[in-house]
N, C-alpha and C positions, 0 to 999 in steps of 0.2 A: 645303367646303375639307379634304381629307384631311389630315389632320394630320401632319408630319413625324415618321419616328422619330428618335427619341433613344438612343442606347445610354448616355451619359454618363448621364442622366436614368432609363434603365430598369434602371442596374445600380445606380444609388443605391437606390433604391426598395425593392430585392431585397437590398438588403445593411442599408436599414432593417431591415426587417422580418424576416428572418432573423435577425438582430442580434439583436433582441427575443427571436424564439422561442428562442435557445440563452444565455439570461443565466443562467437557474438550472441549468442544465447545466454554462457555463463556472463557476461560481463552486463548484459539485460538485467538478467536474472539479481545482480550481485547486487549491483546501483537499486532497484527497486527495492531488493532486500532493506539496504541499507536506510533509503527512504521512510520504508513503514515501519521501520524500528523506533523513529526519531516521529511517525506520525501524531502522538499527542503534544507533542511544542507546536506543531504546524510550522516549521520552520521552512519546510520544501512548499509550502502553499501559498497563494498567492488572495488578497481579500478584494472580493467583487460586493458590488454594490446597490441596492434597489433602493429607492429614495419617492415614496408618497406625502399626500395632504392629507390631515382627516382636521376634524375640528377644536378648537385650543381650547386649552385648560381643562379640558376632561380628567375625571376624575378616576376613571373604568377604562383608559381607552384601547387597553386589550380585545375587547367585545370588538372594537371597528379595523384592528392590524389584520385579520384573515380576507374580509372582501376588499381592502385597500391594495393586496398586492395579490388577490387573484387574478386581476385582468389590467395590471400591471405593464404599461408597452414596453417598459426598458429591458424586460425578460427576453424580449427577440434581439438582445442587441451582448445576451449572454450565450456560453455555452449549454448544449444540451444537458450535461451532468450538473451542472450548476442548480441550472432551470428547476432538478428532477429534485437534487437536495434542497431548494427554497421554501419544502411545506413545511409550511409550522404545523406539529406534533405536539406541543407542550411549550408552555410560557412558566418563565420563573423570575420573578423581579429583584434585582441583586444592586441596584444602586436608585433609590430616589433622594433628589436635589433638591431649589429652589428653579431651576431651569430645567429638568431634563428627568425622563423614566427613562432605565434601562431594565432591560430584559433578557434572559439567557431563552435560546428556542432551541428544543432537543432535549432531551436526557443524555443521550450517547456522549463523547467526549466532543464533537462535531463543536468547532468554534465557530457558532453562530448567534448574532443579536442583535437586539431590536432598540434603536433608541428613539423615543417621544421625545418633542422640542413643547415643550406646555406653550409657551410663548407664541409660537409659529404655528403651531401643528404640523410641523414637520415630522416626520417617520423616517426613519434611516435601518433599511436591513442591511447587516453586513453580513457577510457568506464569503468564510474560508474553504478552500478547494485548491485540490489539484490545478493547473494548468491545464490547456488542452493539451501539449505536447507532451507531458508526460502522463496522463492519466491513464493510456492505452495501455503503460508498461505497468504501470499499478494492477489494472485488472489485469493484465496476463498473469501477475504474482499472486493474484487471490484466486482463481479462475475456480469453477465448481463445476458439479458435472451437466451445465445447463448451458456452459459459455463455449464459446467456437475455441477457445485457448486451450479447451482441456485436450486435447490430441497433440498440441505443443510439448503441455505439462506432463504428459504422461510418456511423450517419447524420450525427451529432457531427462525425466526421472529412471527411466531403462537405461541410456547409455550412460547417464552415472551410478547407476548401482552395477553396470558393466566395470566401469572405470576404475571403481573400486577393488572390487573381487579379482578383476584382471590384473592388477600391480602385484596380490599374493603370490602369480606366478612368474613376473616378469624376472625378477634381480635374484640371483643365486648367491652364494656365499656370505661373506662377513654384513654384508648389505642388506643380504635378502629377508624374507618373512621372517624367517625362523632365529632368525638371529633381532636383530635390530627393529627389524618389522613387528613382531609380536609387541616389545613392548611399548614400540609409538600406540599401536592401536589398541594395546592397554590403557594408555594414556589418553585416548581420544574417549575411549567408553566411562572413563574414570573422569572427564570433564564434562559430558550429558551428564552422569549421576552427579555430580556434585551441582549442577543449576537448577536442576530436577529437584532435589530431594531436601539443598541448604537455602 
């Protein structure tokens, strides 16, 4: 006798197996998402420093900063993503005391500062960036069409979409989608709308 096709049971099996498949990916995306949510606070980043020396008591020391860091030997000790981030794209003076001048580097929210000590000529370039073991997970979360992570993020997105839709057909009765599920789905949509428009 031919077994009757059961849509609910089929979705339940696929939901279970695909759910197991993406457990690891979900953990990675969840943790990297949390870190990205707090990126403006830089609490998951590490401070990297480059030091250099230029002339003492310069009135406009910023003219010498770029050259002093272009061939800086300390760069070889830094991770490649930090070296890439060390480009001086803009300078804004944020502090000027009797002993030092401090500059904000970059117009972005990156935490990059250069401090020039007047009496010694010492220059310290401080760069806040994700540690090497965290950076790949951040890159995976922020993937674009040019990245190798694109295929993983697309696959993961399709699976998440299936898990969301299949849940509609899995449970019947008072706890099914037509009863409890409709209200909870509407609540989810309302929460998104609140964050978008309020």
